[in-house]
Backbone as CSV, one residue per row, in Angstrom:
resi,resn,N_x,N_y,N_z,CA_x,CA_y,CA_z,C_x,C_y,C_z
1,MET,17.284,23.084,-14.103,15.862,23.261,-14.262,16.153,22.330,-13.105
2,SER,14.787,23.234,-11.731,14.968,22.563,-10.797,13.425,22.523,-10.161
3,SER,13.207,21.598,-9.131,11.663,21.626,-8.454,11.348,21.917,-7.400
4,VAL,9.746,22.320,-7.710,10.205,23.056,-6.152,10.511,22.036,-4.873
5,LEU,10.766,21.320,-4.740,11.225,20.846,-3.565,12.525,20.276,-3.430
6,TYR,12.861,19.910,-4.297,14.701,20.073,-4.673,15.176,20.245,-6.031
7,ASP,16.407,20.324,-6.233,17.167,19.979,-6.915,17.328,19.006,-7.894
8,LEU,17.200,18.768,-9.365,17.832,17.829,-9.707,19.271,17.811,-9.568
9,PRO,19.893,16.274,-9.279,21.470,15.842,-9.425,22.138,16.407,-10.422
10,GLY,23.513,17.082,-10.410,24.001,17.319,-11.526,25.140,16.202,-11.787
11,PRO,25.308,16.476,-12.636,26.675,15.180,-13.039,28.121,14.683,-12.456
12,ALA,28.137,16.023,-11.209,28.986,15.223,-9.890,27.851,14.296,-9.183
13,ALA,27.043,14.640,-9.151,25.726,14.093,-7.538,25.726,12.985,-7.893
14,ARG,25.607,12.593,-9.714,24.990,11.594,-10.142,25.629,10.637,-10.173
15,ARG,27.673,10.976,-10.151,28.201,10.356,-10.025,28.469,9.426,-9.229
16,ARG,28.406,10.413,-8.058,28.274,9.536,-6.977,27.499,9.103,-6.772
17,ALA,26.313,9.225,-6.943,25.505,8.014,-6.167,25.798,6.822,-7.400
18,GLN,26.171,7.246,-8.530,26.409,5.387,-9.652,27.146,5.244,-8.632
19,ILE,28.460,5.657,-7.710,29.485,4.891,-7.290,29.226,4.137,-5.975
20,GLY,28.748,4.795,-5.121,27.893,4.556,-3.784,27.137,3.192,-4.829
21,SER,25.970,2.980,-5.592,25.276,1.696,-5.891,25.870,0.985,-6.027
22,ALA,27.846,0.881,-6.721,28.353,-0.189,-7.655,28.522,-0.328,-5.928
23,VAL,29.627,0.188,-5.084,30.178,-0.164,-4.129,28.859,-1.054,-3.019
24,GLY,28.163,-0.439,-2.977,27.206,-1.525,-1.866,27.161,-2.724,-3.390
25,ALA,27.012,-2.730,-3.951,26.148,-4.127,-4.753,27.147,-4.897,-4.153
26,VAL,28.467,-4.479,-4.911,29.885,-5.472,-4.414,30.020,-5.097,-3.046
27,VAL,30.154,-4.913,-1.909,29.891,-5.029,-0.405,28.937,-6.613,-0.222
28,VAL,27.883,-6.750,-1.035,26.224,-7.186,-0.167,27.009,-8.421,-1.156
29,ALA,27.165,-8.242,-2.873,27.612,-9.359,-3.403,28.525,-10.294,-2.661
30,GLY,29.640,-9.724,-2.216,30.723,-10.316,-1.115,30.090,-11.273,0.237
31,LEU,29.096,-10.052,0.890,28.535,-10.796,2.128,27.760,-11.588,1.227
32,LEU,27.412,-11.910,0.188,26.280,-13.341,0.320,27.571,-14.517,-0.407
33,ALA,29.271,-13.930,-1.119,28.906,-14.957,-1.550,29.906,-15.659,0.004
34,LEU,30.669,-14.369,1.005,31.120,-15.290,2.141,29.862,-15.835,3.091
35,VAL,29.033,-15.867,2.848,27.618,-16.784,3.172,27.607,-17.833,2.393
36,LEU,27.916,-17.916,1.712,27.641,-18.862,0.789,28.429,-20.340,0.272
37,TRP,30.363,-19.628,1.092,31.145,-20.768,0.801,31.106,-20.814,2.202
38,ARG,30.195,-20.573,3.832,30.921,-20.538,5.018,29.598,-22.521,5.012
39,LEU,28.387,-21.859,3.815,27.554,-22.585,4.292,28.277,-24.420,3.048
40,ILE,28.797,-23.907,2.169,29.077,-25.225,0.944,30.704,-25.589,2.140
41,ASP,31.312,-25.054,3.589,32.662,-25.398,3.886,31.911,-26.382,4.535
42,ARG,30.711,-25.956,5.535,30.397,-26.861,6.119,29.378,-28.100,5.704
43,GLY,29.682,-28.244,4.439,28.143,-28.850,3.837,26.900,-29.289,3.858
44,HIS,26.409,-28.017,3.398,25.204,-27.628,4.237,24.665,-28.597,2.340
45,PHE,25.463,-28.284,1.873,25.506,-27.929,-0.224,25.500,-29.681,-0.155
46,SER,25.978,-30.586,0.399,26.826,-31.943,0.299,25.310,-32.792,-0.950
47,GLU,25.661,-33.821,-1.071,24.555,-34.230,-1.581,23.420,-35.389,-0.674
48,GLN,24.437,-36.250,0.405,23.765,-36.698,1.512,22.852,-35.125,1.814
49,ARG,22.797,-34.292,2.130,21.809,-33.351,2.735,20.751,-33.153,1.641
50,TRP,20.967,-33.683,0.723,19.985,-33.623,-0.809,19.407,-34.476,-0.539
51,GLU,19.595,-35.661,-0.446,19.254,-37.138,-0.619,18.163,-37.219,-0.138
52,PRO,17.363,-36.654,0.677,16.304,-36.552,1.142,15.128,-36.465,0.134
53,PHE,15.209,-35.414,-0.534,14.468,-34.739,-1.753,14.461,-35.396,-3.094
54,ALA,14.809,-36.683,-3.031,15.028,-37.550,-4.183,14.118,-39.274,-4.271
55,ASP,13.601,-38.895,-2.376,12.276,-39.587,-1.805,11.166,-39.428,-1.954
56,PRO,9.781,-40.127,-2.378,8.522,-40.164,-3.354,8.503,-39.549,-1.921
57,ASP,8.399,-40.265,-0.518,7.999,-40.182,0.331,8.005,-38.642,0.839
58,THR,9.305,-38.000,0.602,9.076,-36.633,1.255,8.765,-35.740,0.305
59,TRP,7.777,-35.953,-1.067,7.824,-35.210,-1.194,5.980,-35.682,-1.485
60,ASN,5.774,-36.583,-0.810,4.393,-36.712,-0.779,3.852,-35.635,1.620
61,ALA,5.083,-36.156,2.180,4.752,-34.883,3.229,4.325,-33.866,2.630
62,ILE,5.124,-33.000,1.949,5.112,-31.280,1.459,4.070,-30.964,0.825
63,GLY,3.258,-31.990,-0.080,2.326,-32.123,-1.023,0.952,-32.275,0.447
64,GLU,1.723,-32.874,1.326,0.194,-32.641,2.157,0.466,-31.302,2.642
65,GLY,2.077,-31.007,3.412,1.720,-29.586,3.802,1.485,-28.161,2.897
66,LEU,1.359,-28.791,1.850,1.553,-27.095,0.697,-0.703,-26.956,0.559
67,VAL,-1.465,-28.677,0.475,-2.531,-28.727,0.722,-3.453,-28.270,2.310
68,ASN,-2.399,-28.450,3.115,-3.167,-27.681,4.252,-2.425,-26.149,4.432
69,THR,-1.729,-25.874,3.764,-1.608,-24.466,3.922,-2.516,-23.818,3.158
70,ILE,-2.336,-24.236,1.703,-3.936,-23.473,0.655,-5.294,-23.674,1.614
71,LYS,-5.412,-24.617,2.170,-7.220,-25.084,2.478,-6.518,-23.123,3.874
72,ALA,-6.259,-23.472,4.653,-5.748,-22.629,5.831,-6.210,-20.887,5.070
73,ALA,-5.401,-21.160,4.381,-5.217,-19.290,3.234,-6.552,-19.183,2.485
74,ALA,-6.562,-20.165,2.108,-7.960,-20.123,1.065,-9.364,-19.392,2.100
75,LEU,-9.419,-20.498,3.210,-10.463,-20.189,4.436,-10.641,-18.528,4.607
76,ALA,-9.107,-18.761,5.190,-9.536,-17.405,5.657,-9.606,-15.920,4.443
77,ILE,-8.477,-16.108,3.432,-8.790,-15.152,2.279,-10.378,-14.649,1.959
78,VAL,-10.907,-15.655,1.802,-12.853,-16.121,2.201,-13.371,-15.020,2.678
79,LEU,-13.353,-16.046,4.679,-13.638,-15.413,5.657,-13.415,-13.938,5.546
80,SER,-11.497,-13.300,5.861,-11.503,-12.047,5.806,-12.368,-11.270,5.313
81,LEU,-12.108,-10.786,3.428,-12.911,-10.825,3.294,-13.803,-10.209,2.904
82,VAL,-15.314,-11.123,4.044,-16.130,-10.842,3.836,-16.049,-10.312,4.686
83,THR,-15.245,-10.694,5.626,-15.293,-9.384,7.423,-14.849,-8.662,6.859
84,GLY,-13.912,-8.028,6.479,-14.171,-7.128,5.787,-14.886,-5.642,5.313
85,VAL,-15.721,-6.397,4.516,-16.698,-6.099,3.280,-17.340,-5.351,4.621
86,LEU,-18.024,-6.346,5.855,-18.676,-6.021,6.681,-18.951,-4.609,7.326
87,LEU,-17.396,-5.358,8.548,-16.792,-4.522,9.390,-16.919,-2.779,8.391
88,ALA,-15.995,-2.922,7.004,-15.842,-1.575,6.058,-17.711,-1.073,5.864
89,ALA,-18.835,-1.440,6.466,-19.996,-1.122,5.759,-20.234,-0.373,7.388
90,GLY,-20.019,-1.087,8.209,-20.442,-0.446,9.769,-19.643,0.555,10.118
91,ARG,-18.153,1.204,9.087,-17.690,1.668,9.459,-17.635,2.983,9.062
92,LEU,-19.026,2.861,7.766,-19.148,4.279,7.334,-20.306,4.275,7.033
93,SER,-21.423,4.112,8.094,-22.362,4.011,8.596,-22.003,5.359,9.033
94,ASP,-24.260,6.157,9.212,-23.800,6.840,9.342,-24.750,7.156,10.461
95,ARG,-25.045,5.879,10.962,-26.059,5.891,12.519,-24.027,5.622,13.470
96,SER,-24.193,6.429,14.489,-24.091,6.006,15.370,-22.753,5.230,16.233
97,TYR,-24.551,4.331,16.546,-24.744,3.633,17.137,-23.973,2.215,16.401
98,VAL,-23.754,1.889,15.624,-23.360,1.165,14.738,-21.909,1.800,14.238
99,ARG,-21.076,2.729,13.726,-20.396,2.509,13.788,-19.266,3.329,14.251
100,VAL,-19.267,3.978,15.855,-18.846,3.492,17.351,-18.079,1.978,17.681
101,PRO,-19.163,1.470,17.432,-17.970,-0.177,18.158,-17.469,-0.643,17.215
102,VAL,-17.958,-0.865,15.917,-18.001,-1.171,15.109,-16.074,-0.726,14.714
103,VAL,-15.732,0.660,14.899,-14.750,1.522,15.060,-13.666,0.897,16.106
104,THR,-14.484,0.314,17.419,-13.584,-0.427,18.594,-13.188,-1.540,17.857
105,VAL,-14.304,-2.893,17.016,-13.382,-3.713,16.885,-12.522,-3.542,16.023
106,VAL,-12.038,-2.967,15.134,-11.851,-2.803,13.789,-10.565,-2.452,14.782
107,GLU,-10.553,-1.240,15.503,-9.169,-1.056,15.851,-8.092,-2.247,16.869
108,PHE,-9.336,-2.453,17.754,-8.818,-3.685,19.127,-7.975,-5.138,17.545
109,PHE,-8.518,-5.640,16.701,-7.971,-6.536,16.063,-6.974,-6.385,15.294
110,ARG,-6.903,-5.373,14.680,-5.906,-4.490,14.056,-4.399,-4.374,15.012
111,ALA,-4.594,-3.797,16.453,-3.635,-4.000,17.551,-3.300,-5.247,17.994
112,VAL,-3.626,-6.356,18.053,-3.579,-7.276,19.092,-2.513,-8.365,17.627
113,PRO,-1.334,-8.587,18.307,-0.735,-9.795,17.286,-1.361,-10.769,16.780
114,LEU,-1.264,-11.199,15.812,-1.353,-12.335,15.262,-1.559,-13.151,15.955
115,LEU,-0.549,-13.334,16.506,0.223,-14.506,17.003,-1.371,-14.736,18.501
116,MET,-0.990,-13.584,19.167,-1.939,-14.453,20.729,-2.966,-14.231,19.888
117,LEU,-4.035,-13.653,18.472,-5.103,-14.314,18.627,-5.171,-16.148,18.104
118,ILE,-4.150,-16.509,17.293,-4.707,-18.056,16.911,-4.182,-18.748,18.565
119,PHE,-3.587,-18.146,19.059,-3.193,-19.054,20.701,-4.622,-18.303,21.386
120,PHE,-5.202,-17.943,21.729,-6.237,-17.582,22.340,-7.265,-18.361,21.905
121,PHE,-7.366,-18.750,20.143,-8.171,-19.456,20.201,-8.211,-20.978,20.090
122,PHE,-7.025,-21.033,20.261,-6.367,-22.493,20.047,-6.377,-22.854,21.543
123,LEU,-6.366,-22.177,23.055,-5.763,-22.479,24.400,-8.304,-22.062,24.602
124,ALA,-7.999,-21.244,23.834,-9.982,-21.444,24.464,-10.968,-22.514,23.750
125,SER,-10.504,-23.272,23.099,-11.260,-24.285,22.598,-11.229,-25.531,21.166
126,PRO,-10.028,-26.217,22.366,-8.855,-27.192,21.858,-9.881,-27.829,20.744
127,SER,-10.572,-28.652,21.267,-11.434,-29.827,21.121,-12.248,-29.638,19.813
128,THR,-12.632,-27.953,19.742,-14.169,-27.949,19.303,-12.945,-27.108,17.551
129,LEU,-12.889,-26.225,18.598,-11.824,-25.340,16.643,-10.231,-26.416,16.133
130,GLY,-10.071,-26.210,17.244,-8.859,-27.456,16.815,-7.434,-26.871,17.127
131,SER,-6.571,-26.307,15.946,-4.960,-26.057,15.204,-5.601,-26.118,13.971
132,TYR,-6.331,-26.152,12.910,-6.901,-25.523,12.250,-8.233,-23.846,12.008
133,GLY,-8.905,-24.705,12.998,-9.407,-23.726,13.588,-9.496,-22.422,14.135
134,ALA,-8.336,-22.598,15.069,-7.868,-21.520,15.496,-6.738,-20.636,14.554
135,LEU,-6.045,-21.220,13.780,-5.619,-20.686,12.544,-6.590,-19.978,11.892
136,VAL,-7.602,-20.372,11.384,-8.398,-19.984,10.451,-8.959,-18.500,10.952
137,ALA,-9.822,-18.399,12.373,-10.469,-17.121,12.875,-9.211,-16.675,13.309
138,GLY,-7.551,-16.972,13.835,-6.869,-15.620,14.356,-6.509,-14.782,12.496
139,LEU,-6.999,-15.366,11.965,-6.419,-14.826,10.635,-7.539,-13.842,10.000
140,THR,-8.743,-14.642,9.845,-9.573,-13.616,9.483,-10.293,-12.846,10.164
141,LEU,-9.779,-12.667,11.628,-9.858,-11.082,12.542,-9.611,-10.246,12.422
142,TYR,-8.248,-10.956,12.457,-6.785,-9.861,12.268,-6.594,-9.198,10.701
143,ASN,-6.777,-9.739,9.510,-6.775,-9.858,8.487,-8.337,-8.974,7.548
144,GLY,-9.298,-9.296,8.642,-10.671,-8.278,7.976,-10.745,-6.970,8.690
145,ALA,-10.189,-6.920,9.647,-9.129,-5.550,10.388,-9.241,-4.514,9.328
146,VAL,-7.555,-5.149,9.021,-7.633,-4.822,8.444,-7.720,-4.402,7.121
147,LEU,-8.743,-5.200,6.081,-9.082,-5.378,5.054,-10.643,-4.440,5.137
148,ALA,-10.885,-4.289,6.050,-11.867,-3.135,6.482,-11.352,-1.679,6.067
149,GLU,-10.340,-1.824,6.535,-9.796,-0.175,6.701,-9.828,0.368,4.882
150,ILE,-9.042,-0.707,4.141,-8.594,-1.393,2.789,-10.392,-0.327,1.812
151,PHE,-11.106,-1.385,1.949,-12.158,-0.832,1.774,-12.225,0.275,1.500
152,ARG,-12.771,0.764,3.481,-13.113,2.320,3.669,-12.536,2.935,2.829
153,ALA,-10.938,3.039,2.463,-10.261,4.015,2.302,-10.347,3.935,0.446
154,GLY,-10.752,2.872,0.138,-10.641,2.931,-1.710,-12.061,3.875,-1.767
155,ILE,-13.089,3.254,-0.835,-14.591,3.906,-1.236,-14.547,4.729,-0.677
156,LEU,-13.851,6.048,-0.324,-13.820,7.549,0.319,-12.970,7.894,-0.682
157,SER,-11.973,7.450,-1.053,-11.362,8.195,-2.410,-11.583,7.859,-3.548
158,VAL,-13.252,7.540,-3.485,-13.392,8.402,-5.053,-14.266,9.942,-5.118
159,PRO,-13.726,10.112,-6.074,-14.720,11.573,-5.394,-16.020,12.266,-5.305
160,ARG,-16.366,12.760,-4.277,-17.687,12.735,-3.577,-18.890,13.321,-5.177
161,GLY,-18.381,13.755,-5.803,-19.014,14.583,-6.459,-19.936,13.375,-6.916
162,GLN,-19.495,12.212,-7.089,-19.591,11.111,-7.793,-21.666,10.879,-6.883
163,SER,-20.978,10.492,-6.118,-21.906,10.223,-4.987,-23.087,11.264,-4.096
164,GLU,-22.614,12.633,-5.291,-23.412,13.775,-4.744,-24.696,13.929,-5.926
165,ALA,-23.691,13.883,-7.019,-24.791,13.468,-8.772,-25.809,12.521,-8.480
166,ALA,-25.710,11.388,-7.431,-26.375,10.233,-7.626,-27.166,10.152,-6.428
167,TYR,-27.038,11.023,-5.343,-27.801,11.212,-4.796,-29.646,12.660,-5.365
168,SER,-28.483,12.901,-6.427,-29.444,14.109,-6.457,-30.528,13.708,-7.334
169,LEU,-30.193,12.473,-8.018,-30.996,11.652,-9.402,-31.668,11.048,-8.251
170,GLY,-31.788,10.446,-6.874,-32.802,10.344,-6.436,-32.476,8.386,-5.678
171,LEU,-31.183,8.560,-6.180,-30.445,6.730,-5.605,-30.661,7.131,-3.888
172,ARG,-30.794,5.602,-3.678,-31.013,5.130,-2.020,-29.646,5.414,-1.903
173,LYS,-28.929,5.054,-0.609,-27.751,5.298,-0.236,-27.000,3.920,-0.779
174,THR,-27.563,2.495,-0.894,-27.673,1.230,-1.675,-26.709,1.123,-2.301
175,GLN,-27.811,2.073,-3.589,-27.782,2.078,-4.650,-26.198,2.981,-4.864
176,VAL,-26.500,3.629,-4.674,-25.323,4.619,-5.167,-23.612,4.047,-4.509
177,MET,-24.359,3.138,-3.097,-22.486,1.996,-2.990,-22.475,0.816,-3.843
178,GLY,-23.301,0.596,-4.303,-22.948,-1.037,-5.327,-23.385,-0.643,-6.244
179,GLN,-23.660,0.626,-7.247,-23.814,0.714,-8.135,-22.415,1.984,-8.985
180,ILE,-22.454,2.795,-7.742,-21.166,4.242,-8.541,-19.867,3.866,-7.530
181,LEU,-19.779,3.853,-6.340,-18.491,4.029,-5.736,-18.235,2.489,-5.027
182,VAL,-18.787,1.642,-5.119,-17.841,0.055,-4.982,-17.074,-0.083,-6.587
183,PRO,-18.280,0.153,-7.248,-17.176,-0.474,-8.976,-15.437,0.176,-9.474
184,GLN,-16.226,1.459,-8.534,-14.950,2.489,-9.328,-13.063,1.965,-7.884
185,ALA,-14.188,2.018,-6.471,-13.123,1.649,-5.571,-12.367,0.881,-5.910
186,VAL,-13.169,-0.800,-6.512,-12.175,-1.397,-6.691,-11.428,-1.686,-7.195
187,ARG,-10.921,-0.842,-8.652,-9.997,-0.654,-8.921,-8.701,-0.011,-8.136
188,ALA,-8.426,0.888,-7.163,-7.598,1.614,-6.864,-7.401,0.451,-5.714
189,MET,-8.615,-0.499,-4.412,-8.141,-1.151,-3.783,-7.088,-2.684,-4.595
190,LEU,-7.972,-3.118,-5.626,-7.021,-4.135,-6.217,-5.692,-4.899,-5.717
191,PRO,-4.708,-3.638,-6.111,-3.044,-3.852,-5.711,-3.506,-4.332,-4.157
192,ALA,-3.978,-3.668,-3.249,-3.434,-3.789,-1.783,-4.017,-5.282,-1.162
193,LEU,-5.473,-5.119,-1.734,-5.827,-6.279,-1.545,-4.989,-7.631,-1.816
194,ILE,-4.527,-7.395,-3.314,-4.144,-8.549,-2.934,-2.910,-9.266,-2.567
195,SER,-2.506,-7.858,-2.230,-1.222,-7.813,-1.546,-1.572,-8.638,0.653
196,GLN,-2.565,-7.803,0.222,-2.842,-8.397,1.501,-3.379,-10.050,2.208
197,CYS,-3.739,-10.981,1.048,-4.506,-12.135,-0.143,-2.489,-12.845,0.835
198,VAL,-1.584,-12.181,0.283,-0.635,-12.523,-0.113,0.623,-12.645,1.497
199,VAL,-0.328,-11.503,2.079,-0.290,-11.589,3.539,-0.470,-12.869,4.301
200,VAL,-1.929,-12.673,4.306,-2.322,-14.279,4.406,-1.871,-15.965,3.948
201,LEU,-1.843,-15.368,3.239,-0.929,-17.103,2.518,0.732,-17.198,3.120
202,LYS,1.746,-16.214,3.853,2.494,-15.934,4.252,2.160,-16.487,5.392
203,ASP,1.244,-15.793,6.483,0.884,-15.744,7.665,0.873,-17.471,8.125
204,THR,-0.284,-18.210,7.151,-0.167,-19.715,7.716,0.701,-20.357,8.206
205,SER,1.793,-19.765,8.245,3.058,-20.610,8.667,2.926,-19.740,10.316
206,LEU,2.186,-18.682,10.931,2.491,-19.157,12.331,1.329,-20.233,12.698
207,GLY,0.905,-21.298,12.072,0.171,-22.531,12.192,1.476,-23.930,12.618
208,PHE,2.883,-23.240,12.573,3.366,-24.085,13.297,2.837,-24.078,14.509
209,ILE,3.089,-22.769,14.989,3.196,-22.342,16.852,1.519,-23.576,17.409
210,VAL,0.795,-23.353,16.825,-0.375,-24.786,17.247,-0.395,-25.415,16.105
211,VAL,0.525,-26.075,16.152,1.245,-27.908,15.740,-0.207,-28.393,14.508
212,TYR,-0.075,-26.726,13.639,-0.957,-27.234,12.407,0.046,-27.656,11.548
213,PRO,-0.329,-28.969,10.249,0.560,-29.129,9.722,0.870,-29.128,8.540
214,GLU,1.224,-27.943,8.491,1.407,-26.617,6.712,2.802,-26.870,6.827
215,LEU,2.913,-26.698,5.786,4.088,-26.345,5.261,5.249,-26.415,5.682
216,VAL,5.544,-25.159,6.720,6.590,-24.607,7.459,6.884,-25.438,8.702
217,ARG,5.800,-26.460,8.807,6.001,-27.200,9.944,6.466,-29.031,9.580
218,THR,6.269,-29.127,8.240,6.170,-30.324,7.772,7.978,-29.770,6.990
219,GLY,8.281,-28.804,6.514,9.860,-28.686,6.665,9.755,-28.403,7.707
220,ARG,10.090,-28.399,8.927,10.983,-28.455,10.269,10.964,-30.054,10.649
221,GLN,9.506,-30.905,10.390,10.040,-32.654,10.110,11.075,-32.826,9.590
222,ILE,11.214,-32.313,8.799,11.830,-32.823,7.706,13.598,-32.796,8.087
223,TYR,13.624,-32.128,8.718,14.823,-31.713,8.696,15.360,-31.692,10.232
224,ASP,14.674,-31.682,10.976,14.875,-32.755,12.101,14.926,-34.525,11.995
225,SER,14.395,-34.455,10.923,14.679,-36.137,11.067,15.702,-36.051,9.988
226,TYR,16.567,-35.440,9.335,17.436,-35.495,8.169,18.533,-34.594,8.673
227,PHE,18.329,-33.726,9.401,19.024,-33.151,9.902,20.354,-32.026,8.505
228,ASN,18.872,-31.421,7.460,19.836,-30.781,6.413,19.020,-29.517,6.548
229,ILE,18.727,-28.783,7.389,18.141,-28.000,7.310,17.750,-26.427,6.118
230,ILE,19.171,-25.803,6.010,19.416,-25.405,4.662,18.307,-25.861,3.278
231,PRO,19.072,-27.236,3.390,18.448,-28.059,2.018,16.671,-27.600,2.770
232,ALA,16.272,-27.935,3.166,14.269,-28.322,3.306,14.401,-26.540,3.567
233,VAL,14.816,-25.122,4.670,14.814,-24.435,3.726,14.178,-23.962,2.463
234,ILE,15.309,-23.853,1.677,15.311,-24.184,0.382,14.826,-23.973,-0.162
235,VAL,14.104,-24.746,-0.130,12.916,-26.396,-0.667,11.428,-24.974,0.174
236,VAL,11.300,-25.067,1.311,10.400,-24.228,1.204,10.296,-23.451,0.946
237,THR,10.647,-22.314,1.006,11.338,-20.849,0.576,10.972,-20.847,-1.054
238,ALA,11.229,-21.522,-1.561,10.935,-21.828,-3.119,9.550,-22.124,-3.475
239,ILE,8.809,-23.330,-2.623,7.232,-23.034,-2.887,7.021,-21.964,-2.747
240,TYR,6.837,-21.014,-1.147,6.382,-19.868,-0.777,6.611,-18.977,-2.108
241,VAL,7.537,-18.713,-2.522,8.202,-17.535,-3.122,7.423,-18.247,-4.895
242,SER,7.018,-19.161,-4.763,6.243,-19.541,-6.120,4.642,-20.188,-6.026
243,MET,4.314,-19.808,-4.531,2.493,-18.808,-4.711,3.133,-17.734,-4.715
244,ASN,3.110,-16.750,-3.539,3.173,-15.829,-3.638,3.630,-14.822,-5.121
245,MET,4.557,-15.095,-5.916,4.407,-15.542,-7.430,3.274,-14.722,-8.504
246,SER,2.710,-16.035,-8.231,1.716,-16.649,-8.587,-0.128,-15.640,-8.227
247,LEU,0.351,-15.384,-7.222,-0.993,-13.957,-6.862,-0.690,-12.497,-7.563
248,SER,1.432,-12.339,-7.220,1.024,-11.624,-7.877,0.848,-11.075,-9.432
249,TRP,1.125,-12.456,-10.569,0.720,-11.820,-11.855,-0.732,-12.203,-11.614
250,LEU,-1.711,-12.511,-10.857,-3.002,-12.456,-10.710,-3.069,-11.484,-10.656
251,ALA,-2.431,-11.115,-9.784,-2.867,-9.173,-10.077,-2.719,-8.533,-10.682
252,GLY,-1.924,-9.022,-11.917,-1.217,-8.040,-12.719,-2.190,-8.409,-13.228
253,TRP,-2.581,-9.515,-14.050,-3.425,-9.607,-14.531,-4.722,-8.848,-14.684
254,LEU,-5.348,-9.148,-13.362,-6.978,-8.494,-12.741,-6.620,-6.734,-13.167
255,GLU,-5.501,-6.003,-12.528,-5.108,-5.491,-13.184,-4.881,-4.932,-14.719
256,ARG,-4.892,-4.998,-15.459,-4.531,-5.486,-16.355,-6.374,-5.241,-17.175
257,ARG,-6.815,-6.159,-16.907,-8.202,-6.456,-17.037,-9.516,-4.688,-17.436
258,THR,-8.946,-4.359,-15.360,-9.805,-3.383,-14.882,-9.460,-2.282,-15.411
259,ARG,-8.167,-2.189,-16.378,-7.337,-0.690,-16.544,-8.544,-0.727,-18.208
260,GLN,-8.311,-1.952,-18.525,-9.114,-2.019,-19.513,-10.664,-1.642,-20.262
261,ARG,-10.744,-2.129,-18.723,-12.379,-1.179,-18.353,-13.170,-0.145,-17.768
262,SER,-11.904,1.135,-18.188,-12.219,1.536,-16.887,-12.490,3.261,-17.509
263,ASP,-11.392,2.321,-19.256,-12.322,3.096,-19.639,-13.869,4.062,-20.395
264,GLN,-14.664,2.802,-19.473,-15.673,2.616,-20.043,-16.483,3.201,-18.691
265,PRO,-17.590,3.932,-18.930,-18.412,4.646,-17.727,-18.832,2.988,-17.142
266,VAL,-18.471,3.114,-15.632,-18.945,3.017,-14.550,-20.632,2.249,-14.601
267,LEU,-21.277,3.241,-15.101,-23.043,3.652,-14.347,-23.312,4.264,-16.167
268,SER,-23.897,3.203,-17.380,-24.820,4.792,-18.367,-25.750,5.467,-17.221
269,ALA,-26.151,6.612,-18.026,-27.320,7.285,-17.741,-28.297,6.780,-17.181
270,ALA,-28.948,5.271,-18.802,-29.697,5.272,-18.884,-30.302,4.305,-17.240
271,ASP,-28.781,3.532,-17.165,-28.998,2.498,-15.693,-29.271,3.960,-14.401
272,VAL,-28.761,4.758,-14.250,-29.067,6.108,-13.149,-30.301,6.190,-13.406
273,ASP,-30.793,6.353,-14.209,-32.350,6.681,-14.322,-33.040,5.516,-14.377
274,GLN,-32.643,4.167,-14.415,-33.456,3.212,-13.722,-33.954,3.086,-12.585
275,GLY,-32.767,3.578,-11.910,-32.117,3.309,-10.526,-32.904,4.249,-9.706
276,ALA,-33.355,4.953,-10.384,-33.546,6.092,-9.785,-35.305,5.717,-9.769
277,ALA,-35.558,5.647,-10.924,-37.388,5.221,-10.844,-37.660,3.733,-10.107
278,VAL,-36.256,2.742,-9.335,-36.701,2.042,-8.905,-37.435,2.665,-7.272
């Protein structure tokens, strides 16, 4: 049995693929074992290197860095979502004098490196914004531009017949957008939205450059004081992985919830008639 694009692999090809996968796994495992052995040989996993993490003051410092990371990420995520919605609305506008400037803004902030944005705000107004404000402002503009494209693509992914049917019933554009398109688009956008929120959370580590006391900078202070870079990196990485896995779990839970509701009509006929009468 064959496909239009390619022939399905036969027994010999599948056997070669399995052998290649096994060899690759052995090579990767060997490299990891070699790296681990070198680290152990140099004493990076000695009890002395891990001793600072038995000190409550060390964990208090890590806790403060974690709180600062969450504060910056939470505010940046909220502001990025609001900015993304506004920019997406501008990009979908029928008026060219609104759409063209918004397109320029979106493409500009998507193209500028995030680190340059954070530096710009920090150097432009160090006394007003400070390191926290500069970090949040940079994250907001960059991720807001990215989210604007996600929102726009999600709305445009809804079949055109949905909006045409709503317009034929006399609904205004704002009603079509809010009652027809957005509820359906959210289901398609949700995985990408959560993924971008994870990106925002990880990008808060760039606050290290503008001396914002987030988690990475706290880890740097720990290994500068105790010369235990590998244990400090492992602890900080574990915290980041835990936070990102929590967001991934939230994404899966929200996706299951929306899938359970997907069998129900987004808008009933009575709602459409009521909206048309407004």
